[in-house]
Legacy VTK file of the C-alpha trace (Angstrom):
# vtk DataFile Version 3.0
C-alpha trace
ASCII
DATASET POLYDATA
POINTS 234 float
82.949 -12.544 -100.921
79.780 -10.698 -101.762
77.421 -9.981 -98.923
73.960 -11.623 -99.302
71.244 -10.117 -97.140
68.981 -12.420 -95.196
65.930 -11.170 -97.200
67.082 -12.879 -100.445
64.340 -15.492 -100.181
61.701 -12.815 -99.720
63.021 -10.890 -102.714
62.865 -14.006 -104.882
59.295 -14.632 -103.766
58.311 -11.068 -104.684
59.885 -11.416 -108.128
58.039 -14.691 -108.788
54.726 -13.145 -107.752
55.354 -10.196 -110.091
56.067 -12.544 -112.961
52.909 -14.547 -112.286
50.879 -11.331 -112.108
52.313 -10.259 -115.455
51.366 -13.608 -117.066
47.864 -13.466 -115.627
47.372 -9.923 -116.895
48.592 -10.882 -120.384
46.319 -13.923 -120.508
43.276 -11.884 -119.430
43.985 -9.180 -122.011
44.348 -11.759 -124.747
41.048 -13.336 -123.692
39.283 -9.963 -123.726
40.687 -9.213 -127.181
39.415 -12.551 -128.435
35.938 -11.753 -127.128
36.008 -8.311 -128.720
37.197 -9.671 -132.089
35.995 -13.265 -132.408
37.588 -15.341 -135.139
35.218 -15.836 -138.031
35.388 -18.144 -141.005
35.808 -16.646 -144.464
32.539 -15.583 -146.049
31.010 -17.519 -148.930
31.569 -15.847 -152.289
28.618 -14.478 -154.216
28.934 -17.189 -156.878
28.789 -19.923 -154.226
25.950 -18.455 -152.182
22.801 -20.569 -152.448
19.813 -18.915 -154.048
16.798 -18.242 -151.864
13.930 -20.676 -152.457
11.284 -19.315 -154.807
7.895 -18.496 -153.347
4.673 -20.281 -154.250
1.668 -18.443 -155.600
-1.967 -19.524 -155.389
-1.714 -21.743 -158.463
-4.288 -22.286 -161.224
-7.726 -20.793 -160.529
-11.122 -21.562 -161.993
-11.754 -17.810 -162.148
-9.004 -15.196 -162.277
-9.208 -11.632 -160.986
-7.071 -8.612 -161.881
-4.075 -8.449 -159.541
-2.679 -5.242 -158.070
0.709 -4.269 -159.498
3.711 -2.501 -157.893
3.516 1.263 -157.554
4.182 3.295 -160.685
7.876 3.889 -161.256
8.945 1.564 -158.437
10.454 -1.126 -160.701
13.579 -0.821 -162.839
14.761 -2.979 -165.726
18.115 -4.713 -165.708
19.917 -6.182 -168.690
22.378 -8.879 -169.631
24.273 -8.047 -172.828
21.374 -5.824 -173.823
18.674 -8.394 -173.115
16.033 -7.080 -170.679
15.785 -8.513 -167.172
13.102 -7.816 -164.568
13.609 -6.053 -161.247
14.148 -8.835 -158.721
12.399 -6.821 -156.019
9.236 -6.462 -158.103
9.407 -9.683 -160.107
11.345 -12.402 -158.243
9.192 -15.163 -159.728
6.525 -17.361 -158.160
5.775 -21.061 -158.532
2.571 -22.990 -159.029
1.979 -25.482 -156.186
0.318 -27.780 -158.738
3.650 -28.453 -160.460
6.294 -30.426 -158.582
8.971 -32.877 -159.637
6.541 -35.668 -158.769
3.741 -34.229 -160.925
5.571 -33.094 -164.088
4.284 -36.147 -165.957
0.677 -35.169 -165.348
1.148 -31.411 -165.684
3.780 -29.644 -167.774
5.057 -32.793 -169.526
1.735 -34.462 -170.239
0.724 -35.115 -173.824
-2.004 -32.882 -175.165
-0.673 -29.742 -173.507
-1.075 -28.077 -170.145
-0.510 -24.341 -170.242
-3.608 -23.529 -172.286
-5.803 -25.013 -169.563
-4.489 -22.704 -166.826
-3.635 -19.447 -168.620
-5.536 -16.365 -167.393
-7.813 -14.728 -170.007
-6.608 -11.644 -171.883
-9.402 -9.611 -170.318
-7.498 -10.016 -167.045
-3.911 -9.844 -168.248
-4.399 -6.825 -170.530
-5.428 -4.724 -167.520
-2.520 -6.044 -165.483
-0.120 -5.405 -168.355
-1.124 -1.752 -168.633
-0.668 -1.256 -164.887
2.642 -3.141 -164.825
3.973 -0.971 -167.653
3.523 1.975 -165.302
5.264 0.008 -162.535
8.322 -0.364 -164.760
8.054 3.016 -166.431
7.699 1.340 -169.833
6.589 3.955 -172.352
6.883 2.012 -175.599
4.007 0.467 -177.504
2.366 -2.280 -175.455
1.888 -4.167 -178.710
5.674 -4.557 -178.913
6.100 -5.756 -175.332
5.156 -9.107 -173.838
3.393 -9.528 -170.499
5.731 -12.305 -169.554
5.693 -15.013 -166.910
9.245 -14.842 -165.527
8.972 -18.543 -164.698
6.882 -19.632 -167.647
3.787 -21.799 -167.312
5.579 -24.643 -169.082
8.219 -24.511 -166.335
5.695 -24.546 -163.498
5.391 -20.808 -162.906
2.310 -19.409 -161.218
-0.317 -18.265 -163.751
-1.327 -14.931 -162.243
0.794 -14.086 -159.227
2.064 -10.491 -159.791
5.500 -11.574 -158.549
5.781 -13.757 -161.648
4.658 -11.302 -164.320
6.345 -8.295 -165.899
6.119 -6.203 -169.039
9.129 -7.469 -170.993
10.424 -4.847 -173.451
11.542 -5.780 -176.960
14.993 -7.310 -177.324
17.769 -5.647 -179.372
17.129 -5.606 -183.113
13.380 -5.199 -182.715
11.399 -3.530 -185.485
8.869 -1.057 -184.095
5.297 -2.208 -184.559
6.308 -5.812 -185.297
5.124 -7.198 -181.977
7.341 -8.847 -179.362
10.656 -10.384 -180.384
11.358 -12.426 -177.317
14.257 -14.961 -177.383
13.372 -15.850 -173.783
10.480 -17.946 -175.130
12.869 -20.250 -176.992
14.992 -20.674 -173.854
11.885 -21.649 -171.885
10.922 -24.256 -174.474
14.387 -25.810 -174.391
14.353 -25.937 -170.592
10.905 -27.542 -170.701
12.261 -30.217 -173.036
15.231 -30.811 -170.729
12.916 -31.275 -167.730
10.684 -33.736 -169.551
13.743 -35.699 -170.738
15.085 -35.825 -167.162
18.175 -33.854 -168.159
17.619 -31.264 -165.432
15.374 -31.083 -162.392
12.323 -28.872 -162.265
13.744 -26.845 -159.373
17.077 -26.253 -161.096
15.378 -25.014 -164.263
13.073 -22.715 -162.302
15.950 -21.207 -160.329
18.024 -20.698 -163.474
15.292 -18.919 -165.435
14.400 -16.741 -162.448
18.041 -15.768 -161.847
18.884 -14.698 -165.421
16.996 -16.145 -168.365
19.755 -15.102 -170.781
22.320 -17.386 -169.080
19.969 -20.088 -167.777
21.139 -22.771 -170.188
24.800 -22.149 -169.378
24.043 -22.376 -165.654
22.413 -25.762 -166.194
25.174 -27.101 -168.425
22.842 -27.374 -171.407
24.825 -24.887 -173.470
28.513 -23.918 -173.507
29.459 -20.788 -171.623
30.608 -18.263 -174.268
32.958 -16.675 -171.739
34.861 -19.960 -171.312
37.800 -19.820 -173.720
39.778 -22.653 -172.138
38.798 -25.122 -174.873
38.028 -28.813 -174.440
39.808 -30.818 -171.779
42.673 -33.082 -172.874
LINES 1 235
234 0 1 2 3 4 5 6 7 8 9 10 11 12 13 14 15 16 17 18 19 20 21 22 23 24 25 26 27 28 29 30 31 32 33 34 35 36 37 38 39 40 41 42 43 44 45 46 47 48 49 50 51 52 53 54 55 56 57 58 59 60 61 62 63 64 65 66 67 68 69 70 71 72 73 74 75 76 77 78 79 80 81 82 83 84 85 86 87 88 89 90 91 92 93 94 95 96 97 98 99 100 101 102 103 104 105 106 107 108 109 110 111 112 113 114 115 116 117 118 119 120 121 122 123 124 125 126 127 128 129 130 131 132 133 134 135 136 137 138 139 140 141 142 143 144 145 146 147 148 149 150 151 152 153 154 155 156 157 158 159 160 161 162 163 164 165 166 167 168 169 170 171 172 173 174 175 176 177 178 179 180 181 182 183 184 185 186 187 188 189 190 191 192 193 194 195 196 197 198 199 200 201 202 203 204 205 206 207 208 209 210 211 212 213 214 215 216 217 218 219 220 221 222 223 224 225 226 227 228 229 230 231 232 233
């Protein structure tokens, strides 16, 4: 028969305490690791990220003054399939507070026209255009470039906020000396029509044109996406 010492109970107690100490230590370490590396949800993809709300400018003025432009050379053109895009840091777009979804019927969609009543005079915009060309480093003929409202007046853009104006270079296929050839204008007109027919909201159209005028209609579902080759649904 094996000999069992009288301290067996004490030994068992010591072993239990050691096991409990080990569990406590493991639990504390796991807790500290969780604090050091908290669990985070997966980040939203770029395509799903909501766009920042567009800023409001001062709106239509009875008298306009020449606005200061970004520093020379501080702005850089982008492009989408060759079509020029503004620098979002210099020209993010700006809205007119006079045009809201509730007021489109008495502003941009009213009969008799609206934009001609709020457009700054050329004596103001010509000076701004020359300065903005330096901002963007545009060295072509100013006659061939348009001083463009990124969010056009017919879409509720601010008339003379420098955040909403840029020297837009000619598009591909332009003939030198022929003046601007700007397909963006036609996009703006179609978006204006869609707003006034309640096919899209004012805000959606403004965000789309400010994001990328070349793809604005695809973003709004007004025009098929040329990159979608899946064909019609069955």
